[in-house]
C-alpha positions as CSV (number, residue, x, y, z in Angstrom):
1,M,47.0,24.3,32.2
2,S,43.8,25.7,30.6
3,N,41.9,28.7,31.7
4,V,39.1,26.5,33.0
5,E,41.6,24.5,35.1
6,K,43.0,27.8,36.5
7,I,39.5,29.0,37.4
8,E,38.6,25.7,39.0
9,R,41.7,25.9,41.1
10,E,40.9,29.5,42.2
11,V,37.3,28.6,43.0
12,L,38.5,25.7,45.2
13,A,40.6,28.2,47.1
14,L,37.8,30.6,47.9
15,S,36.5,31.0,51.4
16,S,32.8,30.3,52.1
17,V,32.0,34.0,52.0
18,E,33.9,34.5,48.8
19,L,32.3,31.4,47.3
20,D,28.8,32.8,48.2
21,A,29.7,36.1,46.5
22,F,31.0,34.3,43.4
23,R,27.9,32.2,43.2
24,K,25.7,35.2,43.3
25,W,27.8,37.0,40.6
26,F,27.8,33.9,38.4
27,I,24.0,33.4,38.6
28,E,23.5,37.1,37.5
29,F,26.2,36.6,34.8
30,E,24.6,33.5,33.5
31,A,21.1,35.1,33.4
32,E,22.5,38.1,31.4
33,V,24.1,35.7,28.9
34,W,20.9,33.8,28.6
35,D,18.9,37.0,28.0
36,R,21.3,38.1,25.3
37,Q,21.1,34.7,23.6
38,I,17.3,34.8,23.6
39,E,17.2,38.3,22.3
40,E,19.6,37.4,19.5
41,A,17.4,34.3,18.6
42,I,14.3,36.5,18.6
43,Q,16.0,39.1,16.4
44,A,17.2,36.4,14.0
45,G,13.7,35.0,13.7
46,K,14.7,31.6,15.2
47,L,11.7,31.5,17.5
48,D,9.1,32.6,14.9
49,A,7.9,29.1,14.1
50,L,7.4,28.3,17.8
51,A,5.5,31.6,18.3
52,D,3.3,30.8,15.2
53,Q,2.6,27.3,16.5
54,G,1.6,28.8,19.9
55,V,-0.8,31.3,18.3
56,Q,-2.3,28.6,16.1
57,S,-2.8,26.4,19.1
58,F,-4.5,29.2,21.0
59,H,-6.8,30.1,18.2
60,S,-7.8,26.5,17.5
61,G,-8.4,25.9,21.2
62,T,-5.8,23.1,21.5
63,C,-3.6,24.7,24.0
64,S,-3.7,24.0,27.8
65,P,-4.2,26.7,30.4
66,L,-1.2,27.5,32.4
């Protein structure tokens, strides 16, 4: 049995209160992982081309207001 299968089994056994607490924890965990990934991408320059494109669109007046 894989770790994922073990976790699935454990999650299915949680009470509604425990499941709610797990959901809240997982949402925070997932947000932290996302933040780290974005920060690593920024540091590696992977978003530079998109940023440059946005700045060019702004200066040329071709971007849309938010």
